[in-house]
C-alpha positions as CSV (number, residue, x, y, z in Angstrom):
1,X,58.7,38.6,-49.4
2,X,58.9,40.5,-52.7
3,X,56.6,38.0,-54.4
4,X,54.0,38.4,-51.7
5,X,54.1,42.2,-51.9
6,X,53.7,42.1,-55.7
7,X,50.8,39.7,-55.3
8,X,49.2,42.0,-52.8
9,X,49.5,45.0,-55.0
10,X,48.2,43.2,-58.0
11,X,44.6,43.9,-59.0
12,X,42.1,41.3,-57.7
13,X,40.7,39.0,-60.2
14,X,36.9,38.9,-60.5
15,X,35.4,36.2,-58.4
16,X,33.5,33.4,-60.0
17,X,29.7,33.6,-59.8
18,X,29.6,30.7,-57.3
19,X,32.2,32.2,-54.9
20,X,30.5,35.6,-55.2
21,X,27.2,34.0,-54.2
22,X,28.8,32.3,-51.1
23,X,30.3,35.6,-50.0
24,X,27.0,37.4,-50.5
25,X,25.1,34.9,-48.4
26,X,27.7,35.0,-45.7
27,X,27.6,38.7,-45.5
28,X,23.8,38.8,-45.6
29,X,23.5,36.3,-42.7
30,X,26.1,38.2,-40.7
31,X,24.2,41.5,-41.2
32,X,20.9,39.8,-40.1
33,X,22.6,38.4,-37.0
34,X,24.0,41.8,-36.1
35,X,20.6,43.4,-36.6
36,X,18.9,40.8,-34.5
37,X,21.4,41.1,-31.7
38,X,21.0,44.9,-31.8
39,X,17.2,44.6,-31.7
40,X,17.3,42.1,-28.9
41,X,19.7,44.4,-27.0
42,X,17.3,47.3,-27.4
43,X,14.4,45.1,-26.4
44,X,16.3,43.9,-23.4
45,X,17.0,47.4,-22.3
46,X,13.4,48.4,-23.0
47,X,11.8,45.4,-21.3
48,X,14.3,44.9,-18.5
49,X,12.1,46.4,-15.9
50,X,8.9,44.4,-16.8
51,X,10.9,41.2,-16.9
52,X,12.6,41.9,-13.6
53,X,9.2,42.9,-12.0
54,X,7.5,39.8,-13.3
55,X,10.3,37.6,-12.0
56,X,10.2,39.2,-8.6
57,X,6.4,38.8,-8.4
58,X,6.7,35.2,-9.5
59,X,9.1,34.5,-6.7
60,X,6.9,36.3,-4.2
61,X,3.9,34.2,-5.3
62,X,5.9,31.0,-4.9
63,X,6.9,32.1,-1.4
64,X,3.3,32.8,-0.5
65,X,2.4,29.3,-1.7
66,X,5.0,27.8,0.6
67,X,3.7,29.8,3.5
68,X,0.1,28.7,2.7
69,X,1.2,25.1,2.7
70,X,2.8,25.5,6.1
71,X,-0.4,27.2,7.5
72,X,-2.6,24.4,6.0
73,X,-0.5,21.7,7.8
74,X,-0.9,23.7,11.0
75,X,-4.7,23.9,10.3
76,X,-4.5,27.7,10.4
77,X,-7.0,28.1,7.5
78,X,-7.5,31.8,7.8
79,X,-3.7,32.6,7.5
80,X,-3.5,30.0,4.7
81,X,-6.2,31.7,2.7
82,X,-4.6,35.1,3.1
83,X,-1.3,33.7,1.8
84,X,-3.1,32.1,-1.2
85,X,-4.8,35.4,-2.1
86,X,-1.5,37.1,-2.0
87,X,0.1,34.4,-4.2
88,X,-2.7,34.8,-6.7
89,X,-2.3,38.6,-6.8
90,X,1.5,38.2,-7.3
91,X,1.0,35.7,-10.2
92,X,-1.6,38.0,-11.8
93,X,0.7,41.0,-11.5
94,X,3.6,38.9,-13.1
95,X,1.2,37.9,-15.9
96,X,0.3,41.5,-16.6
97,X,4.0,42.4,-16.9
98,X,4.5,39.5,-19.3
99,X,1.7,40.6,-21.5
100,X,4.0,43.4,-22.7
101,X,6.2,40.6,-24.2
102,X,3.5,38.6,-25.9
103,X,3.9,40.2,-29.3
104,X,7.3,38.5,-29.4
105,X,5.6,35.1,-29.5
106,X,6.3,34.8,-33.2
107,X,10.0,34.4,-32.6
108,X,10.8,30.6,-32.6
109,X,13.0,30.3,-29.5
110,X,12.1,33.5,-27.5
111,X,8.4,33.0,-28.2
112,X,8.5,29.5,-26.7
113,X,10.0,30.8,-23.5
114,X,7.4,33.6,-23.2
115,X,4.4,31.3,-23.9
116,X,5.7,28.8,-21.4
117,X,6.1,31.4,-18.7
118,X,2.6,32.7,-19.4
119,X,1.2,29.2,-19.1
120,X,3.1,28.6,-15.8
121,X,1.6,31.8,-14.4
122,X,-1.9,30.9,-15.5
123,X,-1.5,27.5,-14.0
124,X,-0.3,29.1,-10.7
125,X,-3.4,31.4,-10.7
126,X,-5.7,28.5,-11.3
127,X,-3.9,26.3,-8.7
128,X,-4.1,29.1,-6.1
129,X,-7.8,29.6,-6.8
130,X,-8.5,25.9,-6.5
131,X,-6.5,25.5,-3.2
132,X,-8.2,28.7,-1.9
133,X,-11.6,27.1,-2.4
134,X,-10.5,24.0,-0.6
135,X,-9.0,26.0,2.3
136,X,-12.3,28.0,2.7
137,X,-14.2,24.7,2.6
138,X,-11.9,23.1,5.2
139,X,-12.3,26.2,7.5
140,X,-16.1,25.8,7.3
141,X,-16.0,22.0,8.0
142,X,-13.6,22.4,10.9
143,X,-15.2,25.6,12.4
144,X,-17.3,23.7,15.0
145,X,-14.0,22.2,16.4
146,X,-12.0,25.4,16.4
147,X,-12.9,26.2,20.0
148,X,-10.6,23.7,21.5
149,X,-7.2,22.5,20.2
150,X,-7.4,19.3,22.3
151,X,-10.8,18.3,21.1
152,X,-11.3,14.7,20.0
153,X,-14.0,12.7,18.2
154,X,-14.8,11.1,21.5
155,X,-15.4,14.4,23.2
156,X,-17.9,15.7,20.6
157,X,-21.6,15.5,21.2
158,X,-23.8,13.5,18.9
159,X,-25.1,16.8,17.3
160,X,-21.5,18.1,16.8
161,X,-20.4,14.8,15.2
162,X,-23.5,14.7,13.0
163,X,-22.9,18.3,11.9
164,X,-19.2,17.5,11.1
165,X,-20.2,14.5,8.9
166,X,-23.0,16.6,7.3
167,X,-20.6,19.3,6.4
168,X,-18.2,16.8,4.8
169,X,-21.0,15.0,2.9
170,X,-22.3,18.4,1.6
171,X,-18.9,19.5,0.5
172,X,-19.1,17.7,-2.8
173,X,-20.3,20.7,-5.0
174,X,-17.5,23.0,-3.6
175,X,-14.9,20.2,-4.2
176,X,-16.1,19.7,-7.7
177,X,-15.7,23.5,-8.3
178,X,-12.1,23.3,-7.0
179,X,-11.6,20.3,-9.2
180,X,-12.8,22.2,-12.3
181,X,-10.3,25.0,-11.5
182,X,-7.4,22.6,-11.0
183,X,-8.4,20.8,-14.2
184,X,-7.8,24.1,-16.0
185,X,-4.4,24.4,-14.3
186,X,-3.5,21.0,-15.7
187,X,-4.4,22.2,-19.2
188,X,-2.1,25.1,-18.9
189,X,0.8,22.9,-17.6
190,X,0.3,20.4,-20.4
191,X,0.7,23.2,-23.0
192,X,4.3,23.7,-21.9
193,X,6.8,21.9,-24.1
194,X,9.2,19.2,-22.9
195,X,12.1,20.5,-24.9
196,X,13.7,23.8,-26.0
197,X,13.4,25.6,-22.7
198,X,16.1,27.5,-20.9
199,X,17.4,25.9,-17.7
200,X,15.6,28.2,-15.3
201,X,12.2,27.8,-16.9
202,X,12.7,24.1,-17.3
203,X,13.4,23.8,-13.6
204,X,10.1,25.5,-12.9
205,X,8.0,23.5,-15.4
206,X,9.2,20.0,-14.5
207,X,8.0,19.9,-10.8
208,X,4.7,21.6,-11.8
209,X,4.0,18.8,-14.3
210,X,4.1,16.4,-11.4
211,X,2.7,18.4,-8.6
212,X,-0.4,19.9,-10.2
213,X,-1.7,16.6,-11.6
214,X,-1.0,15.1,-8.1
215,X,-3.2,17.9,-6.6
216,X,-5.8,17.1,-9.2
217,X,-5.8,13.5,-8.0
218,X,-6.0,14.5,-4.3
219,X,-9.1,16.7,-5.0
220,X,-10.7,13.9,-7.0
221,X,-10.1,11.5,-4.1
222,X,-11.5,14.1,-1.7
223,X,-14.7,14.2,-3.7
224,X,-15.1,10.4,-3.3
225,X,-14.1,10.5,0.3
226,X,-16.7,13.2,1.0
227,X,-19.3,10.7,0.1
228,X,-17.7,7.5,1.4
229,X,-16.5,8.5,4.8
230,X,-19.8,10.0,6.2
231,X,-21.7,7.0,4.9
232,X,-19.3,4.5,6.5
233,X,-19.4,6.5,9.7
234,X,-23.2,6.2,10.0
235,X,-24.4,9.4,8.4
236,X,-27.2,10.1,7.8
237,X,-28.3,6.8,9.4
238,X,-26.8,4.0,11.5
239,X,-24.8,1.4,9.6
240,X,-24.1,-2.3,10.5
241,X,-21.1,-4.1,9.1
242,X,-19.8,-7.6,9.0
243,X,-16.2,-7.2,10.1
244,X,-13.5,-9.6,8.9
245,X,-10.0,-9.8,10.4
246,X,-8.0,-11.4,7.6
247,X,-4.8,-12.9,9.0
248,X,-2.1,-12.1,6.4
249,X,0.4,-14.4,8.1
250,X,-1.8,-17.2,6.6
251,X,-2.5,-15.8,3.1
252,X,-5.8,-16.2,1.3
253,X,-6.9,-14.6,-2.0
254,X,-8.4,-11.4,-0.5
255,X,-5.8,-10.9,2.3
256,X,-5.7,-13.7,4.7
257,X,-7.5,-16.5,6.6
258,X,-10.7,-15.3,8.3
259,X,-10.0,-16.4,11.8
260,X,-12.0,-13.7,13.5
261,X,-15.2,-11.9,12.5
262,X,-17.5,-9.4,14.2
263,X,-20.5,-7.1,13.9
264,X,-19.8,-3.4,14.0
265,X,-22.5,-0.8,14.4
266,X,-21.8,2.9,13.9
267,X,-23.9,6.0,14.0
268,X,-22.7,9.6,13.4
269,X,-19.1,8.5,13.8
270,X,-19.7,6.8,17.2
271,X,-19.3,3.1,17.8
272,X,-22.7,1.9,19.0
273,X,-21.4,-1.7,19.4
274,X,-18.6,-3.9,18.3
275,X,-18.6,-7.6,19.1
276,X,-16.1,-10.1,17.7
277,X,-15.9,-13.9,17.8
278,X,-13.8,-16.8,16.6
279,X,-14.9,-17.9,13.1
280,X,-14.9,-21.5,14.2
281,X,-17.6,-20.7,16.7
282,X,-19.9,-19.7,13.8
283,X,-18.8,-22.7,11.6
284,X,-18.9,-25.6,14.1
285,X,-22.6,-25.7,14.8
286,X,-23.3,-25.3,11.0
287,X,-21.6,-28.6,10.3
288,X,-24.9,-30.2,11.3
289,X,-27.0,-28.6,8.5
290,X,-24.8,-26.9,5.9
291,X,-23.5,-29.1,3.1
292,X,-21.8,-26.8,0.5
293,X,-19.1,-28.2,-1.7
294,X,-15.9,-26.2,-1.4
295,X,-13.6,-25.1,-4.3
296,X,-11.6,-28.1,-5.5
297,X,-8.2,-26.9,-4.3
298,X,-9.5,-26.8,-0.7
299,X,-10.5,-30.4,-1.0
300,X,-7.5,-31.6,-2.9
301,X,-4.8,-29.9,-0.8
302,X,-6.5,-29.1,2.5
303,X,-8.7,-32.2,2.9
304,X,-11.7,-29.9,3.4
305,X,-15.0,-31.5,2.2
306,X,-17.5,-28.8,3.3
307,X,-17.3,-25.1,2.7
308,X,-17.8,-22.7,5.6
309,X,-17.6,-19.0,6.5
310,X,-13.9,-19.1,7.4
311,X,-13.0,-20.1,3.8
312,X,-15.5,-17.8,2.1
313,X,-12.9,-15.4,0.7
314,X,-11.8,-17.7,-2.0
315,X,-12.4,-15.4,-5.0
316,X,-9.6,-12.8,-5.4
317,X,-12.3,-10.3,-6.3
318,X,-13.3,-8.8,-2.9
319,X,-16.9,-7.7,-3.8
320,X,-17.5,-11.3,-4.8
321,X,-15.9,-12.8,-1.6
322,X,-17.6,-10.2,0.6
323,X,-21.0,-11.2,-0.7
324,X,-20.1,-14.9,-0.2
325,X,-19.0,-14.1,3.4
326,X,-22.3,-12.5,4.2
327,X,-24.1,-15.4,2.5
328,X,-22.3,-17.9,4.7
329,X,-22.9,-15.8,7.8
330,X,-26.7,-15.9,7.2
331,X,-26.6,-19.6,6.2
332,X,-24.8,-20.4,9.4
333,X,-27.5,-18.5,11.4
334,X,-25.5,-15.5,12.4
335,X,-27.7,-13.3,14.7
336,X,-27.5,-10.0,12.8
337,X,-30.2,-9.9,10.1
338,X,-29.4,-6.5,8.6
339,X,-25.9,-5.9,7.2
340,X,-25.1,-2.8,5.2
341,X,-21.6,-3.8,4.2
342,X,-18.4,-5.8,4.8
343,X,-15.2,-4.3,6.1
344,X,-12.0,-6.4,6.1
345,X,-8.7,-5.5,7.7
346,X,-5.4,-7.2,8.2
347,X,-3.1,-7.1,11.3
348,X,-0.9,-4.8,9.3
349,X,-3.5,-2.0,9.5
350,X,-3.8,-2.5,13.2
351,X,0.0,-2.2,13.5
352,X,-0.2,1.1,11.6
353,X,-2.9,2.4,14.1
354,X,-0.6,1.5,17.0
355,X,2.1,3.7,15.6
356,X,-0.4,6.6,16.2
357,X,-1.9,5.5,19.5
358,X,1.2,4.1,21.1
359,X,1.3,0.8,23.2
360,X,-2.0,-0.6,24.4
361,X,-2.5,-2.9,27.4
362,X,-5.1,-5.7,27.4
363,X,-5.5,-8.5,30.0
364,X,-2.0,-7.8,31.4
365,X,-0.4,-7.9,27.9
366,X,1.2,-4.9,26.2
367,X,0.8,-4.6,22.4
368,X,2.6,-2.2,20.2
369,X,3.3,-1.8,16.5
370,X,6.4,-3.9,16.7
371,X,5.2,-6.9,18.7
372,X,1.5,-7.0,17.7
373,X,1.5,-9.9,15.3
374,X,4.0,-12.0,17.2
375,X,2.4,-11.4,20.7
376,X,-1.2,-11.8,19.5
377,X,-0.4,-14.9,17.5
378,X,1.3,-16.5,20.5
379,X,-1.6,-15.7,22.8
380,X,-4.3,-17.2,20.6
381,X,-2.2,-20.2,19.6
382,X,-0.3,-21.0,22.7
383,X,-0.7,-18.5,25.6
384,X,-4.4,-19.2,26.2
385,X,-3.6,-22.8,27.1
386,X,-1.3,-21.7,29.9
387,X,-4.0,-19.3,31.2
388,X,-6.7,-21.9,31.3
389,X,-8.8,-20.2,28.7
390,X,-11.3,-22.4,26.8
391,X,-10.4,-22.9,23.1
392,X,-13.7,-21.4,22.0
393,X,-12.8,-18.2,23.9
394,X,-9.1,-18.0,22.9
395,X,-9.7,-15.1,20.4
396,X,-11.8,-12.9,22.7
397,X,-8.6,-10.9,23.3
398,X,-8.8,-9.8,19.7
399,X,-12.2,-8.1,20.2
400,X,-11.0,-6.5,23.5
401,X,-7.9,-5.2,21.8
402,X,-9.8,-3.9,18.8
403,X,-12.2,-2.0,21.0
404,X,-9.4,-0.5,23.0
405,X,-7.5,0.7,19.9
406,X,-10.7,2.2,18.5
407,X,-11.3,4.1,21.7
408,X,-7.8,5.4,21.6
409,X,-8.2,6.5,18.0
410,X,-11.4,8.4,18.9
411,X,-9.5,10.1,21.7
412,X,-6.8,11.5,19.4
413,X,-6.6,15.3,19.4
414,X,-7.5,17.0,16.2
415,X,-3.9,17.8,15.3
416,X,-3.4,14.0,14.9
417,X,-6.3,13.6,12.5
418,X,-4.1,14.3,9.4
419,X,-1.8,11.5,10.5
420,X,-4.8,9.2,10.9
421,X,-5.9,10.1,7.4
422,X,-2.4,9.4,6.0
423,X,-2.4,6.0,7.7
424,X,-5.8,5.2,6.3
425,X,-5.1,6.2,2.7
426,X,-1.7,4.4,2.8
427,X,-3.1,1.1,4.1
428,X,-6.2,1.2,1.9
429,X,-4.1,1.8,-1.2
430,X,-1.9,-1.1,-0.1
431,X,-5.0,-3.2,0.4
432,X,-4.6,-3.8,4.1
433,X,-8.2,-2.5,4.3
434,X,-11.1,-3.5,2.0
435,X,-14.6,-2.1,1.9
436,X,-17.8,-3.4,0.3
437,X,-21.1,-1.5,0.7
438,X,-24.5,-2.6,-0.6
439,X,-25.4,1.1,-1.3
440,X,-24.6,1.2,-5.0
441,X,-24.1,5.0,-5.0
442,X,-21.3,4.7,-2.4
443,X,-20.0,1.4,-3.7
444,X,-19.3,3.1,-7.1
445,X,-17.1,5.7,-5.4
446,X,-15.3,2.9,-3.5
447,X,-14.6,1.1,-6.8
448,X,-13.6,4.4,-8.4
449,X,-10.9,4.9,-5.7
450,X,-9.9,1.3,-5.8
451,X,-10.7,0.9,-2.1
452,X,-12.8,-2.3,-2.7
453,X,-10.2,-4.9,-3.8
454,X,-12.0,-5.5,-7.1
455,X,-10.3,-7.2,-10.1
456,X,-10.1,-4.4,-12.6
457,X,-10.9,-4.4,-16.2
458,X,-8.4,-3.0,-18.7
459,X,-8.1,-2.7,-22.4
460,X,-4.4,-3.4,-22.4
461,X,-1.9,-5.8,-20.7
462,X,-2.5,-7.1,-17.2
463,X,-1.4,-9.6,-14.6
464,X,-2.1,-10.4,-10.9
465,X,-0.9,-13.2,-8.7
466,X,-2.9,-14.7,-5.8
467,X,-1.5,-17.2,-3.3
468,X,-3.7,-19.3,-1.0
469,X,-1.9,-20.7,2.0
470,X,-3.2,-24.3,2.4
471,X,-2.2,-25.9,5.7
472,X,1.0,-24.0,6.1
473,X,0.3,-22.5,9.5
474,X,1.5,-18.8,9.8
475,X,4.4,-19.2,7.4
476,X,3.7,-16.4,4.9
477,X,5.9,-13.7,6.6
478,X,8.9,-16.1,6.3
479,X,8.4,-16.5,2.6
480,X,10.1,-13.9,0.5
481,X,8.8,-13.5,-3.0
482,X,10.1,-11.7,-6.1
483,X,8.1,-11.2,-9.3
484,X,9.6,-10.7,-12.8
485,X,7.7,-10.0,-15.9
486,X,9.1,-9.5,-19.4
487,X,7.3,-8.9,-22.7
488,X,8.8,-9.0,-26.2
489,X,7.6,-8.9,-29.7
490,X,8.1,-11.9,-32.0
491,X,6.9,-10.9,-35.5
492,X,3.2,-10.0,-34.9
493,X,2.9,-11.7,-31.5
494,X,3.6,-10.4,-28.0
495,X,5.2,-13.1,-25.8
496,X,5.1,-12.8,-22.0
497,X,7.3,-14.4,-19.4
498,X,6.1,-14.3,-15.8
499,X,8.2,-15.7,-13.0
500,X,7.4,-15.9,-9.2
501,X,10.3,-16.9,-7.0
502,X,9.6,-18.2,-3.5
503,X,12.2,-18.4,-0.8
504,X,11.1,-20.0,2.5
505,X,13.4,-18.6,5.1
506,X,11.5,-20.2,8.0
507,X,12.1,-23.2,10.2
508,X,9.8,-26.0,11.5
509,X,8.1,-24.4,14.6
510,X,4.7,-24.1,16.2
511,X,3.9,-21.3,13.7
512,X,6.0,-22.0,10.6
513,X,6.5,-25.0,8.4
514,X,6.8,-26.0,4.7
515,X,5.0,-23.5,2.5
516,X,2.1,-25.0,0.6
517,X,0.4,-22.5,-1.7
518,X,-2.3,-22.8,-4.4
519,X,-1.3,-20.0,-6.8
520,X,-3.5,-18.3,-9.4
521,X,-2.2,-16.0,-12.1
522,X,-4.8,-13.8,-13.9
523,X,-3.8,-12.5,-17.3
524,X,-5.6,-10.9,-20.3
525,X,-8.6,-13.0,-21.4
526,X,-7.7,-15.2,-24.4
527,X,-4.0,-15.5,-23.6
528,X,-2.4,-18.8,-24.8
529,X,-0.2,-20.7,-22.4
530,X,3.1,-21.9,-24.1
531,X,5.0,-23.3,-21.1
532,X,4.6,-23.7,-17.4
533,X,7.5,-24.7,-15.1
534,X,7.5,-25.3,-11.4
535,X,3.9,-26.6,-10.6
536,X,3.8,-29.6,-8.4
537,X,1.4,-32.5,-7.8
538,X,2.1,-32.3,-4.1
539,X,5.0,-31.9,-1.6
540,X,8.0,-34.1,-2.4
541,X,6.5,-35.1,-5.8
542,X,8.2,-33.5,-8.8
543,X,6.2,-35.2,-11.5
544,X,5.3,-33.0,-14.5
545,X,2.0,-31.2,-14.2
546,X,-0.2,-30.2,-17.1
547,X,-1.8,-26.8,-16.6
548,X,-5.3,-26.3,-18.1
549,X,-6.1,-22.5,-18.4
550,X,-9.4,-21.4,-17.0
551,X,-11.6,-18.4,-17.3
552,X,-12.7,-16.2,-14.3
553,X,-13.6,-12.6,-13.9
554,X,-13.1,-11.8,-17.6
555,X,-9.5,-13.0,-17.3
556,X,-7.6,-16.2,-18.3
557,X,-6.2,-18.0,-15.2
558,X,-3.2,-20.2,-14.8
559,X,-3.2,-22.2,-11.6
560,X,-0.5,-24.2,-9.8
561,X,0.3,-25.9,-6.5
562,X,3.7,-25.3,-5.0
563,X,5.4,-26.7,-1.9
564,X,8.6,-25.0,-0.6
565,X,10.4,-26.7,2.3
566,X,12.1,-24.5,5.0
567,X,15.4,-23.0,3.8
568,X,14.6,-23.9,0.2
569,X,13.6,-21.9,-2.8
570,X,11.3,-22.7,-5.8
571,X,10.1,-20.9,-8.8
572,X,6.9,-20.8,-10.9
573,X,7.4,-19.7,-14.5
574,X,4.7,-19.1,-17.1
575,X,5.3,-18.3,-20.7
576,X,2.3,-17.2,-22.8
577,X,1.1,-15.3,-25.8
578,X,-1.1,-12.3,-25.4
579,X,-4.4,-12.4,-27.4
580,X,-3.8,-11.4,-31.0
581,X,-6.4,-8.6,-30.9
582,X,-4.6,-7.0,-27.9
583,X,-1.2,-7.5,-29.6
584,X,-2.4,-5.7,-32.8
585,X,-3.8,-2.9,-30.7
586,X,-0.5,-2.4,-28.8
587,X,1.7,-2.6,-31.9
588,X,-0.4,-0.5,-34.2
589,X,-1.3,2.2,-31.7
590,X,2.3,2.8,-30.5
591,X,0.9,2.7,-26.9
592,X,1.5,0.1,-24.2
593,X,-0.1,-0.1,-20.8
594,X,0.4,-2.7,-18.1
595,X,-1.7,-2.9,-15.0
596,X,-0.2,-5.1,-12.2
597,X,-2.7,-5.7,-9.3
598,X,-1.4,-6.5,-5.9
599,X,-2.9,-9.3,-3.8
600,X,-4.6,-7.8,-0.7
601,X,-2.6,-8.3,2.5
602,X,0.7,-9.0,0.9
603,X,4.0,-7.2,1.6
604,X,5.7,-5.0,-1.0
605,X,7.3,-7.7,-3.0
606,X,10.2,-6.8,-5.4
607,X,8.9,-6.3,-8.9
608,X,11.0,-6.3,-12.1
609,X,9.4,-5.3,-15.5
610,X,11.3,-5.7,-18.8
611,X,9.4,-4.5,-21.9
612,X,10.8,-4.6,-25.5
613,X,8.5,-3.9,-28.4
614,X,11.3,-3.3,-30.9
615,X,10.9,0.4,-31.2
616,X,12.1,3.5,-29.4
617,X,10.0,4.6,-26.3
618,X,9.1,8.3,-26.4
619,X,7.7,8.5,-22.8
620,X,7.5,6.2,-19.8
621,X,5.2,6.9,-16.8
622,X,3.8,5.1,-13.8
623,X,7.2,4.4,-12.2
624,X,9.8,6.9,-11.0
625,X,12.9,5.0,-11.9
626,X,13.4,3.2,-15.2
627,X,16.1,2.5,-17.7
628,X,16.0,2.4,-21.5
629,X,19.0,0.5,-23.0
630,X,20.4,0.6,-26.5
631,X,18.1,-2.2,-27.6
632,X,15.0,-0.1,-26.5
633,X,14.3,-2.3,-23.5
634,X,12.4,-0.5,-20.8
635,X,13.6,-1.9,-17.5
636,X,12.0,-1.2,-14.2
637,X,13.0,-2.4,-10.8
638,X,10.5,-1.5,-8.1
639,X,8.2,-3.0,-5.6
640,X,4.5,-4.1,-5.7
641,X,3.3,-2.1,-2.7
642,X,0.0,-1.3,-4.3
643,X,-1.6,-1.7,-7.8
644,X,0.8,-0.3,-10.3
645,X,0.3,0.8,-13.9
646,X,3.1,1.2,-16.4
647,X,2.5,3.4,-19.5
648,X,4.8,3.6,-22.5
649,X,4.3,5.7,-25.6
650,X,6.4,5.1,-28.7
């Protein structure tokens, strides 16, 4: 104790220069921190009221937006516009309050929060202005129908329908103005950083970064739809379409076997006439004069030696197949000379419509969304025999059923129209509906929206898979497919592995059998095949098959025949090298994009993607769920319900 006391009382020795410097820096930093805390405390007291007011106004604006959304769903456009105006005023008021804090923007952390909030408010103002324009436009379009809540398209006069389509067609400039405003909102949102934000602000920014670009896409689609829909519906003049029912229980490249066709005439949204027939009734007489050599696989595996209308959709590119279908229709002396376009649908789309209309009764049979395919298939394959119906007339029920469903759709009250639009957009994005028009102006919009089933061009990676059911009855629904794609870097090369697994869960019945498919895989042009496993010479023959890559539609194509017996599984596997120019572009630009196109008419097959370019991904988009493991593999497990694009930046 004494020693300690003596030490304490002894004079302190002078500190070395080094230790003095450390103490001086420590004290200086401490003083600066204390001063900053004091200044921030003063600022907090001084700016507490503006911040509190801005926060309250921001919340109020958000609540007005939610109210506007509810009113829009209810088609109460006047109330929706009032709520949007109130939201804009709230956001503007909040922004004015935050202007008092802008001078603090030079501070590294605090400035980031302030600038982010300012951009959020500006984005909210622009979004409100954009949606307000659309709301005002919707009110103008729907005004002629506001007199009656139970009004339907069928109950409108020709002049009323014409006026409605005219208003939609002339909405393009107003929609473009709304698009310009929402584009500005996207700019504001994109200025917000991804990191360094406090939790509350980050929670506001993240949904906006998804929602506002989504709204941008919706408005962009509305611009295209404003031109496409009136034109298809027969405005400003009547349109005549070659209608194709592609049976996706018997898969073909653009969606299914063309067992039924028809001629559809529409004017101002009204069906002038709709007559359907069995495709064989068109083909049979033409056997006497038409001698067109079919694609080789139809001859090799289907024993078909002449090419007719029913097999016209051989190209996976629908515009190409649509033109070929019309060509065959005229060559086989179809009665309609003037055709404006081709519309193809699958039974899946008809099922979707039945969820809206409810059950439909035709010729003593009841069809609904659950039994449509099964009941209709049985009737045209088996039931007609028991009823004594001639084979040439066995598919007349399809035309009668189609007309009845269309009538019920036109009878839907206007509160069901949004549901109809949702069904249409969902099924056309999933390629259960395909459209081709000869009017180049409208066709360009169809291609832009990917409503036309075209094989797309891309500067980056790509693949698509197309099956053609060859003499396998209606077996496709019984065949479960999974698709796996992996890509890895090997020195300067990019090596791709594509696997398609087929599981035939069916039995031998009047409608299902062994699955015989001619499969084509489209990959980037110039790809080099390294290995192909699984292709067959024919059923029950497992000899090795040499695959010769082909070129089609600016793509390299690998083709294969495969036969899968009931209760068996088989796999096709292709290993190939992407073109060197494409590999260099991907590796050097630190950017990777993969477009996977879905075959029209197919179900949403499981899809697995595994991308490893030997570097750390910075961002991944295009799929909601993904994993990045310690080896920098990007792993995605999803479904191919529609065309999908994966984007990775490194």
